N, C-alpha and C positions, 0 to 999 in steps of 0.2 A: 370519548374514544371508541371508534367502531373497529374492533379487533379483526373482524373478517375483512373489512375493506383495507385496513392497513396491511394485513397479511397478503392479500391478493395483489395489492399494489406493488409491494416489494418483490414478490415472486415473479410478477409479469415483467418487472424491469430487468431482471436477469435474462429473461428470454428475449426482450427487446434488444439488449446488447448483442445477442447472438444472431439477430435477424439478418444482418448483411452477409453472414457467412455462407460459404458453400459447404456441403456435407463433409468434404474432405478436410476442411479447415478445423473441424471439431475434434479431430483425433491426433493432431500433430503435437509432439513434445520435443522441440529442438534441443533444449538443455534441461538439466535437473531442476532448476528453479521455476521453470515454466510448465504448468500443467495443461493438458488438453482441455478446451472449453467443455467438451462432453463430461469430463471428470468433475469440473466445477459445478455443473448443473446437477450431477448425481450426488455429489458430496453434500451440497447444501440441502438437498432433499433428504438424504440419509440423516442429517443432523436433526431435523424435525421429527423424523420417524423414530430415531433411536432415543432421543432425550425427552420427547413429549408423548408421541402416540403409543409407543410400546408400554411405557409405565403408567399412562394416565387415561388412554382411550379404551373404553369398555369393548371387549371382544375384538380388538384390532388384530388383524392378520397381516404380517409383513408381506410386502410385495414379492420379494425374492430373498430367501435365506442367504444366498451367496453374496448379496450386495453389501452385506456388512464387511466382508473381506475386501471387496473392490473399492468401496467408497469411504472407509475409515481412513482418516488422514494420519494422525499421530497419537491417538488415544490408546495408550497401553492398557488402560483399565477395560476398554471395550474388547480387546482381543487382537489377533493377528490381522495383517493387512498386506496389500500389495506394496512392495517397496516403491518409494516415491519415484525413483528413476525409471520404473517400469510402467508408469501410468499410460504412456503413449504406445505401449506394446499391445494394448487390449483392443482388439477389433470388436469384441463383444463385452458388455451389451452394446447394441447398436445405438446410434443417435435416436432413432425412432423409439427404441425401448426405453431410453432415458427419459424422453418426453412422456411416455406412458407412465413411467414411474412417478414423474412429477405430478401428473394429473391425478394419479391414484392417491398419493399422499395429500395433495391439495384438497381433494374431496373429503378425506378423513379429517383433515385439520379444520375445514370449514364446519363440518358437523360438530366437532369438539368445541370450537370457538362460538358456536351459535347458542350454547348453553353456558351456565355460570361455571367459571373456572376458579381454582384456588389461587392464592397468592404465589404459591410455589410454581404452578404452571405459568402464571403471568410473568414471573421473573425469568423463567426459562424461555418464554416466548420472546421477551425483549432481547435476551441474549441471541436467540435465533434470528431475529430481525437484523441485529447489528452484525452478526456473523455472516449472514447472506450479503449484507452491504459491503463487508470487507472483501468477500469473494467477487462482488460486482466490480470492484476496483481491480482486483487481480485478473478478472476476466478480460477487462479492457487492455491492461498492460500486457497480459500474456498473448492476447490476440495480436497486438501491435508487434510483439516480438516474432510471433509465428509468420506474420505477413511481411514484416520488415527484414527478415532474413531469407526471404524468397527472392531469387535474382530477378524476378519479374516486377518486384516492388508493387504488388497489387494495392489498390485503394480500398480501405475499409469502408469509408463513408465520406463523400464530398461535403457533407454538412456537419462534420464533427470537428470543431475547432480545438486547437490545443492552447489557445490563449483566450481567456475570458475577461480578466481584469485589465483595464487600461490604466497604467500608472502615469497619470498626468501631473504628478507632483515632482518637484526636483529631488534628485537623489542626494540626500544629506545624512549626516550622522546625528542620530537622536541621543541626547545625553540623559542618562538615568543616574540619580543620586545614590550614593551608598546607603545601605540600611538593611533592616530585617524585613523580609517579605514572606507572605504565605503562598505556598505552592501546593497544587493538587486540586482535585475536583471538590467543589463545595456547592452541592445542590441536591435536589430530590429526584431528578430524572435519571435516565440510564447513564452509567459510565462503566468502563472496564476496570477490573480490580487493580490493574497496574497504575491507575490514576489516583489511588488511595494509599495512604491516608494523607489528608491535608496537614502540612507541617511548615515550620518556619525555616528559612535559610537566610544567611547573611551574604549580601552581595557588595563587593567593592564598587566604587563608581565606574561606570562603563558607558560606552556609546555603541549604538547599533544602526546599521544602514536602513534607510526608509524604503529602499528598493532592492530587488533581487539582482544578482549579477546577470548581465545580458550576454547574448551570443557574441556581440562585438567585444565585450570585455574579455571573454575567454579566448577569443581569437587572437587578441593582442598578446596574451600569455603564451599561446602556442607559437606565434611568430617571433617571440623573444626567446625561443628555445626552452620553454617551460617544461616540456616533457623530458628534456635531456639534462636539465640542470639539477644535479643531485642535491644541491643546497636546500631546495624547497620541499623535499620529499622525506617521509619516513622511510627507513630502510626496507620495511615490508612493502610499502607502497611502490617504491622504485623497483623492487624485485617483481611485483605484479605487473608493472609497466613493461619491463623487459621480457618477462616470460610470455606475456600475452600480446606483445607487439602493439601496445596501445599508443596512439599518436593523436587521438581526437576523441570527443565525446561519442557515446553510442549513437548510431544512426547518422553520423556525419560522413559525407563522401566527397572527395576532391575529384572533380570531373572537368577535364580540360582547363585546369587552373582556377576553377570556380568551386566554391563550397556549396553542396546541396545537403538537405536533411530529409530523411524519411519521416513522414508524419502520418497520422491517420487519414490524411487527404492524399497520401501518396508521396512520391519524391518531388520535392519543391526546392527552389533556391533558398539558401539560408537567409532568414530574416534577422538582420543584425540587431534590431531593437527588441526582439522577443526575449523573454527570460530564458536563460540557459536551462537545459534539462538533460536527464540521463547521464549524470556524472556520479562517480563513486565518492565515498568519503575521502579516499586517498587523493583524488583529483581536487576535491573541495579544499582539503587541507593545503595542498601544494599551491593552489591559486591564491589562497589567503596569505600564505607565506610570501609569495611573489609580490603581493600588493603591500606587504609590510603590516598586515592586519592578521586577524584570526577568525575562527568560527565562534559564534556565541555558545554558551552553555545552554542546556535546555531550560534552566531556571531563569537565566537572563532573557531568553526568548519569551517565556511565558509572562514575565513581569512587563515586558515592553510591547507585547503583542497587540494591545489596544491602541498603539500609536502608529501603526503602519498597516498597509493592506497585506493580507496573506490569504492563501488558499489556492494559489496558482501552481505551486510546486511543493513537494515535500522538502523541507529544509534541513540539511545536515547540521547537527550540533556537535560540540566537542564533548558531549556527555556520554559516558558508558551507560548501557541499559542495565540498571540495577533496581532493586526493590526500594520503595520508600520506607521510612521508619514505621514499624508496626505492620508491615505487609504480611498477610498470611494467605495461603492457598485454600480454596474451598475444598471440602472433602470430595472424593470420587473423581470421575472423569472431568468434570467442569473445572476442577483445580489444575488440570493440565493446560488450561487455555493460554496462560501467559507466563506464569512463574518459572516453568521449566526452561524457558528461553533466555533467562537473565544472565547471560555470560557471553563474552566475546562479540558483543554487538553494540552499535551506536544508535542513539536516539535521534529520530527525525521529528520535527514539529510542523504543525500547520495542516495542510491538505493539498490535494492536487486537482487538476481538471478531470481526473478519473474518479475522484471521490464522490460518492452519491450525495445528493442534497440531504441536509439534516444529519449528516454523519461526521461532522467536524466540530471541534470546540478547542479553545486555547489550551486545555489540559490534556488533550489526546496525545499519547506517546506511541508513535510508530517506531519500529526498530528493524534494522537490517545489518548484515555483516558488511564490513567496510569496503569490500570489493564490488558489491552489487550495484547495478545502475540501470536495470531494466524498468524500474519504477520511474515515475515522473519526479526525479530528484533534482534539486537546485541548490543555490548558494546565497546566503545572506551573510554579510561580513560584520565584524564587531572589532572593537579595540578597547 
């Protein structure tokens, strides 16, 4: 393992994601859940500076004392910070300054990693790598939201596909026998603390679909009045539909009687065979109910995951985001990474086309509030 090469490769990928942007695109924050690309670039840099360089690099001088306030995300241990909703209100630091900050920290990190480091630093480095990869996914989905809510529907990149895997197998229900199964990460490489501890669960016999729900499948639900039929919705979900006037997945547009979808390639006719994306848990639940089926639990998904193709869309599950038996938070700021969010959220499994390579595994537990759909979320059914 060449730590310098690995570090620089990950850092350069974040900047490559931003390469197609205009300067103005870096500073936009249309909604609370979307952060400006400039902020993502600064925050991931702040992470390495705060958790590795400041405590472990000899005579390291911070780039700017005020950046701790600007780029701290949610770490109460580290101190005060800009409120999340105000990240898009900051014209300074400029985009150019953020890139100078990245170069400054990168030079210091290369110097540190060119010598022998302790196991403690190595563990923090691995967390930093995976943290930046998480933000690379957020970068791409946030950029799509920024551009996709511009009335000009600008193209991010004509070469960025939103469908990678070609599902050439028939869509069928895969049966799984009842039994006791082991769940959770079981290896020596990196994993997040919410994937631990490995434990046993009992599962009744179930079946899970070999394919994701397609755009055509969901359009049939819509044409059958799916958004209006209260029988298929949680009360909270139906209230969300009515309050927000939801009548289609995010980025779908009905133009002159034909459905179009905004993609990273711009506004294009809806491709019926493509896997559905950008739906909330509420919509996923309602669609499953309409089909007379259900969503899998995260444990069912993990047990069956080696029997179908996954990685195209984050897949909603019926599981609440809760700690595994024996879960404990690490001391200090690192302990704030996952545990503090284990309430009122649903688990998603798999990965998406926005997920960086080598950043997915069957035990990975993503989590979002039920109404969110700006990520590349999709549906796999079970019974």
